[in-house]
C-alpha positions as CSV (number, residue, x, y, z in Angstrom):
1,M,0.0,0.0,0.0
2,A,2.8,2.4,0.9
3,R,4.5,1.8,-2.4
4,D,1.3,2.4,-4.4
5,M,0.8,5.6,-2.4
6,C,4.3,6.8,-3.2
7,M,3.7,6.1,-6.9
8,A,0.6,8.3,-6.7
9,V,2.4,11.0,-4.9
10,T,5.2,10.9,-7.5
11,F,2.8,11.8,-10.3
12,M,1.2,14.5,-8.1
13,L,4.6,16.0,-7.4
14,V,5.6,15.9,-11.0
15,A,2.4,17.7,-11.9
16,V,3.2,20.3,-9.2
17,V,6.7,20.6,-10.6
18,V,5.5,21.1,-14.2
19,Q,2.9,23.6,-13.1
20,A,5.3,25.6,-10.9
21,N,8.1,25.8,-13.5
22,Q,6.0,27.0,-16.4
23,C,7.0,30.6,-17.0
24,S,4.3,33.2,-17.0
25,S,4.8,33.8,-20.7
26,G,4.4,30.1,-21.4
27,S,8.1,29.6,-22.1
28,E,10.0,26.4,-21.5
29,C,11.1,25.4,-18.0
30,P,14.5,26.6,-17.0
31,N,17.5,24.5,-17.7
32,N,19.7,22.9,-15.0
33,G,22.0,26.0,-14.9
34,E,19.1,28.3,-14.1
35,P,17.2,26.7,-11.2
36,Q,14.4,28.9,-9.9
37,N,13.5,26.9,-6.8
38,L,13.5,23.4,-5.3
39,V,10.9,21.9,-7.4
40,S,12.2,23.4,-10.7
41,L,15.6,22.0,-9.9
42,L,14.1,18.6,-9.2
43,Q,12.2,18.7,-12.4
44,T,15.1,19.8,-14.5
45,K,17.3,17.1,-13.1
46,L,14.7,14.5,-13.7
47,R,14.3,15.7,-17.3
48,M,18.1,15.5,-17.8
49,N,18.1,11.9,-16.4
50,M,20.6,12.8,-13.6
51,L,18.4,11.0,-11.1
52,G,17.2,8.2,-13.3
53,D,13.6,7.2,-12.9
54,G,11.7,9.9,-11.1
55,A,9.1,7.4,-9.7
56,S,11.9,5.3,-8.2
57,M,13.3,8.3,-6.5
58,M,9.9,9.2,-5.0
59,N,9.5,5.6,-3.9
60,N,12.7,5.9,-2.0
61,P,12.4,8.6,0.7
62,S,16.2,8.3,1.3
63,A,16.9,9.2,-2.3
64,M,14.5,12.1,-2.0
65,L,16.1,13.2,1.2
66,T,19.6,13.1,-0.4
67,E,18.3,15.3,-3.2
68,L,16.7,17.8,-0.8
69,E,19.9,18.1,1.2
70,G,21.6,18.9,-2.0
71,M,19.1,21.8,-2.5
72,V,19.8,23.0,1.1
73,R,23.5,23.1,0.4
74,S,22.9,25.0,-2.8
75,G,21.1,27.7,-0.9
76,E,17.8,27.4,-2.8
77,T,14.8,29.4,-1.5
78,P,11.8,27.6,-2.9
79,A,8.3,29.1,-3.1
80,F,6.0,28.6,0.0
81,N,3.2,27.0,-1.9
82,L,5.5,24.3,-3.4
83,I,7.0,23.4,0.0
84,T,3.5,23.4,1.5
85,T,2.4,21.0,-1.2
86,I,5.3,18.6,-0.5
87,K,4.7,18.8,3.2
88,N,1.0,18.1,2.8
89,L,1.6,15.2,0.5
90,I,4.0,13.6,3.0
91,E,1.8,14.3,6.1
92,D,-1.6,13.5,4.4
93,D,-0.7,10.7,2.0
94,I,2.7,9.1,2.3
95,M,3.1,8.8,6.1
96,P,-0.6,7.7,6.7
97,G,-0.1,5.2,3.9
98,L,3.1,3.9,5.5
99,Q,1.3,3.7,8.9
100,S,-1.5,1.8,7.3
101,T,1.0,-0.7,6.0
102,R,2.5,-1.0,9.4
103,D,-0.9,-1.6,10.9
104,E,-1.6,-4.3,8.4
105,D,1.6,-6.0,9.3
106,A,0.8,-5.8,13.0
107,L,-2.6,-7.3,12.2
108,A,-0.9,-10.1,10.3
109,T,1.2,-10.7,13.4
110,T,-1.9,-10.9,15.6
111,D,-3.5,-13.3,13.1
112,A,-0.4,-15.5,13.1
113,L,-0.4,-15.7,16.9
114,N,-4.2,-16.4,17.0
115,A,-3.6,-19.2,14.5
116,I,-1.3,-20.9,17.0
117,K,-3.9,-20.4,19.8
118,K,-6.6,-21.8,17.5
119,C,-4.6,-25.1,17.2
120,N,-4.6,-25.4,20.9
121,N,-8.2,-24.4,21.4
122,E,-9.5,-26.8,18.7
123,S,-7.5,-29.6,20.1
124,K,-8.9,-29.1,23.6
125,A,-12.4,-28.8,22.2
126,E,-12.1,-32.0,20.3
127,E,-10.5,-33.7,23.4
128,A,-13.6,-32.5,25.5
129,R,-15.9,-33.9,22.8
130,I,-14.3,-37.3,22.9
131,E,-14.3,-37.3,26.7
132,S,-18.0,-36.7,26.7
133,S,-18.8,-39.2,24.0
134,T,-16.4,-42.0,23.0
135,Q,-14.8,-42.1,26.5
136,V,-18.2,-42.4,28.1
137,S,-19.0,-45.3,25.7
138,V,-15.7,-47.0,26.8
139,E,-16.5,-46.6,30.4
140,T,-20.0,-47.9,30.0
141,A,-18.8,-50.9,28.0
142,R,-16.2,-51.6,30.6
143,S,-18.8,-51.6,33.4
144,L,-21.2,-53.8,31.5
145,H,-18.5,-56.4,30.8
146,A,-17.2,-56.4,34.4
147,A,-20.8,-56.8,35.7
148,C,-21.4,-59.7,33.2
149,R,-18.2,-61.5,34.2
150,E,-19.1,-61.1,37.8
151,A,-22.5,-62.7,37.1
152,E,-20.7,-65.5,35.2
153,K,-18.4,-66.1,38.1
154,I,-21.4,-66.4,40.5
155,L,-23.1,-68.9,38.2
156,Y,-19.9,-70.9,37.9
157,D,-19.2,-70.9,41.6
158,H,-22.8,-71.9,42.3
159,N,-22.7,-74.8,40.0
160,L,-19.3,-75.9,41.3
161,T,-19.5,-75.4,45.1
162,D,-23.1,-74.5,46.3
163,P,-24.5,-77.6,48.1
164,E,-28.0,-76.6,46.9
165,S,-27.0,-76.6,43.2
166,F,-28.2,-79.4,41.0
167,C,-24.7,-80.1,39.8
168,V,-23.3,-80.4,43.3
169,K,-26.2,-82.7,44.3
170,L,-25.7,-84.8,41.2
171,G,-22.0,-85.2,41.9
172,K,-22.7,-86.2,45.5
173,F,-25.4,-88.6,44.4
174,L,-23.1,-90.3,41.9
175,H,-20.3,-90.3,44.4
176,D,-22.3,-92.0,47.1
177,A,-23.9,-94.6,44.8
178,Q,-23.0,-98.2,45.7
179,D,-22.3,-101.0,43.3
180,L,-25.1,-103.6,43.0
181,K,-23.5,-106.9,44.1
182,I,-25.4,-110.2,44.6
183,P,-23.1,-112.6,46.4
184,D,-22.5,-115.9,44.7
185,G,-24.7,-118.7,46.0
186,S,-27.4,-116.4,47.3
187,S,-30.9,-117.8,47.2
188,R,-33.5,-116.5,44.9
189,E,-35.5,-115.0,47.8
190,Y,-32.4,-113.1,49.0
191,S,-31.6,-111.9,45.6
192,V,-35.1,-110.5,45.0
193,T,-35.2,-108.8,48.3
194,Y,-31.7,-107.3,47.7
195,V,-32.7,-105.8,44.3
196,K,-35.9,-104.4,45.7
197,W,-33.9,-102.7,48.4
198,A,-31.3,-101.4,45.9
199,S,-33.9,-99.8,43.7
200,T,-34.6,-97.3,46.5
201,Q,-30.9,-96.4,46.8
202,N,-28.5,-94.2,44.7
203,C,-27.4,-96.9,42.4
204,C,-30.7,-97.5,40.9
205,D,-33.0,-94.6,41.7
206,G,-33.6,-93.5,38.1
207,T,-36.1,-90.8,39.0
208,Q,-33.8,-88.9,41.3
209,V,-30.7,-89.1,39.1
210,A,-32.7,-87.9,36.1
211,E,-34.1,-84.9,38.1
212,L,-30.6,-84.0,39.2
213,D,-29.1,-84.4,35.8
214,N,-31.8,-82.3,34.1
215,G,-31.3,-79.5,36.7
216,C,-27.5,-79.6,36.3
217,R,-27.8,-79.5,32.5
218,A,-30.1,-76.4,32.8
219,S,-27.6,-74.7,35.1
220,E,-24.7,-75.4,32.7
221,A,-26.8,-74.1,29.8
222,E,-27.5,-70.9,31.7
223,L,-23.7,-70.5,32.4
224,A,-22.9,-71.1,28.7
225,D,-25.4,-68.4,27.7
226,K,-23.9,-66.0,30.2
227,E,-20.4,-66.8,28.9
228,A,-21.6,-66.0,25.4
229,E,-23.2,-62.7,26.6
230,C,-20.0,-61.8,28.4
231,N,-17.8,-62.6,25.4
232,A,-19.9,-60.2,23.3
233,A,-19.7,-57.5,26.0
234,Q,-15.9,-58.0,26.1
235,S,-15.7,-57.7,22.3
236,S,-17.8,-54.5,22.4
237,F,-15.6,-53.1,25.1
238,E,-12.4,-53.8,23.3
239,S,-13.8,-52.4,20.0
240,D,-14.8,-49.2,21.8
241,F,-11.5,-48.9,23.5
242,C,-9.7,-49.2,20.1
243,V,-11.9,-46.4,18.6
244,W,-11.1,-44.3,21.7
245,K,-7.4,-44.9,21.2
246,I,-7.5,-44.0,17.5
247,E,-9.5,-40.8,18.1
248,L,-7.1,-39.6,20.8
249,Q,-4.1,-40.4,18.7
250,A,-5.6,-38.4,15.8
251,I,-6.2,-35.4,18.0
252,C,-2.6,-35.4,19.2
253,N,-1.2,-35.9,15.7
254,G,-3.4,-33.1,14.4
255,L,-2.3,-30.8,17.2
256,D,1.4,-31.6,16.4
257,T,0.9,-30.7,12.7
258,C,-1.3,-27.7,13.3
259,H,0.9,-26.2,15.9
260,S,4.2,-26.7,14.1
261,N,2.8,-25.3,10.8
262,A,1.3,-22.3,12.6
263,V,4.5,-21.6,14.5
264,R,6.5,-21.9,11.2
265,A,4.1,-19.5,9.5
266,Y,4.5,-17.1,12.4
267,E,8.3,-17.3,12.3
268,N,8.3,-16.7,8.5
269,H,6.1,-13.7,9.0
270,V,8.4,-12.3,11.7
271,N,11.5,-12.8,9.6
272,K,9.9,-11.0,6.7
273,S,8.4,-8.3,8.9
274,N,11.8,-7.6,10.5
275,K,13.3,-6.9,7.1
276,V,10.5,-4.6,5.9
277,N,10.3,-2.8,9.3
278,D,14.0,-1.9,9.0
279,K,13.2,-0.4,5.5
280,W,10.1,1.4,6.9
281,D,12.1,2.8,9.7
282,L,14.7,4.2,7.3
283,E,11.9,5.7,5.2
284,T,10.2,7.2,8.2
285,Q,13.5,8.7,9.4
286,A,14.0,10.2,5.9
287,L,10.4,11.6,5.8
288,H,10.8,13.2,9.2
289,K,14.0,15.0,8.0
290,I,12.2,16.1,4.8
291,L,9.4,17.5,7.0
292,C,12.0,19.3,9.1
293,Y,13.5,20.9,6.0
294,C,10.0,21.9,4.8
295,N,9.3,23.4,8.2
296,V,12.5,25.4,8.1
297,W,11.7,26.7,4.6
298,L,8.2,27.6,5.7
299,S,9.3,29.3,8.9
300,E,10.1,32.7,7.4
301,R,9.5,34.5,4.2
302,D,12.1,36.5,2.4
303,N,10.7,40.1,2.2
304,T,12.9,40.9,-0.8
305,D,11.5,38.0,-2.8
306,D,7.8,37.7,-2.6
307,N,6.4,34.4,-1.5
308,R,9.8,32.8,-1.0
309,S,11.4,31.4,2.1
310,T,14.7,32.4,3.6
311,H,17.6,30.1,3.8
312,N,18.5,29.5,7.5
313,A,21.7,27.5,7.4
314,T,21.7,26.9,11.2
315,Q,18.2,25.5,11.2
316,F,19.0,23.3,8.3
317,E,22.0,21.8,10.2
318,V,19.5,21.0,13.0
319,C,17.5,19.0,10.5
320,K,20.5,17.3,9.2
321,D,21.5,16.1,12.7
322,Q,18.0,15.1,13.6
323,T,17.6,11.5,14.7
324,Y,14.6,9.3,14.7
325,T,14.1,6.5,17.2
326,P,11.6,3.9,15.9
327,E,9.3,2.2,18.3
328,A,10.2,-1.4,18.9
329,V,7.9,-3.8,17.2
330,N,6.1,-6.2,19.5
331,Y,5.7,-9.6,17.8
332,G,4.2,-11.2,20.9
333,T,5.0,-14.7,22.2
334,P,3.6,-17.7,20.4
335,A,1.5,-20.0,22.6
336,E,3.2,-23.2,23.7
337,K,1.6,-26.4,22.4
338,V,-0.9,-27.6,25.0
339,N,-0.6,-31.0,26.5
340,C,-2.5,-33.7,24.5
341,D,-3.6,-36.4,26.9
342,L,-3.6,-39.9,25.3
343,K,-5.0,-41.3,28.6
344,N,-2.2,-43.9,28.4
345,T,-4.0,-45.5,25.4
346,D,-0.7,-45.3,23.5
347,V,0.8,-47.8,25.9
348,I,-2.0,-50.0,27.2
349,Y,-4.7,-51.1,24.7
350,P,-6.2,-54.4,23.4
351,G,-3.4,-56.6,22.2
352,T,-0.9,-55.7,25.0
353,T,-0.3,-57.7,28.1
354,G,-0.8,-54.5,30.1
355,F,-4.4,-54.2,28.9
356,T,-5.3,-57.7,30.0
357,T,-3.8,-57.2,33.4
358,Q,-5.3,-53.8,33.8
359,E,-8.8,-54.6,32.6
360,Y,-9.4,-58.3,33.4
361,S,-7.4,-58.9,36.6
362,G,-10.5,-59.9,38.4
363,C,-11.7,-62.4,35.9
364,L,-8.7,-63.8,34.1
365,D,-10.1,-67.3,34.2
366,F,-13.2,-66.3,32.4
367,V,-12.2,-63.7,29.7
368,G,-12.2,-64.8,26.0
369,T,-9.4,-64.2,23.5
370,V,-8.6,-60.5,23.3
371,T,-9.1,-58.8,19.9
372,P,-6.1,-56.5,19.3
373,C,-6.5,-53.0,17.9
374,R,-5.7,-52.7,14.3
């Protein structure tokens, strides 16, 4: 923007130069040996290509300052209205344009810093979303599986150890059953009486053993159904856990990429900005000196020469020694990358021994084969 403004000002100054140096009789502008004032000398030198491209000179305040200082040393006393025009152009156009460019650069710095913060904020927002959704699903699935395995253990222990269970009773019945033995040489009467008695005992009581067997089979079927239910709950839990792991890893990978790219963009901006700010500082220093010269020329009129300034060598020396201290540019401090919590899912997950120990320590004898995360 500042460069475009300088180009516009160049053409305005050239127009002023041409208008100011036309003689009242319409004659040609004076040659380099007959300079009438500052602007006429500038125009004459531009016409004679002693300064090269006029637009380039006006785009470079330092070059313009050098030329003006040459005018000061020559003792020129330019017309008030011409110096006023130059001063107004600098104050109203060039310097505001330069300041606008600086403001745009400062805004770009703010945008670069905000981009870094945005990476952190979006990562934390996504982390919170997963915590309230996927992580909740994992915790629910974990609880359902744990409760199921606990119920499975109760059924198993009941069938195996509870004296009132059908399976325990059946085992006791079969254990206590005596072999049917009819001693050799026993009479028919004894043998009949013995068999009648045995039919009421464990070895031959078909009704009782059938009842116990049916009850035990039903209990075992219930246990098998519960085992299948728990295996399905285990599979669901492990699947949800793997999804959780993948989502968390994606967040952290995305944060790494986003933050590093944003920091790199910020650093590139700062490097470029440092270079142009040095240039802008030099230009601003030159413009302040030019304004100082203009103010000296405008400070007093020469009564012997209507509408012309006096040449105050002392004041011009003050301008020459004038210094300009630019304000330090604040590029801020880029935000550090926030911590991305993987919840230890990068170390312990389905497929690792740590997962089995951590999640199934209370039911290791009952869990099915773990399905590893892909």
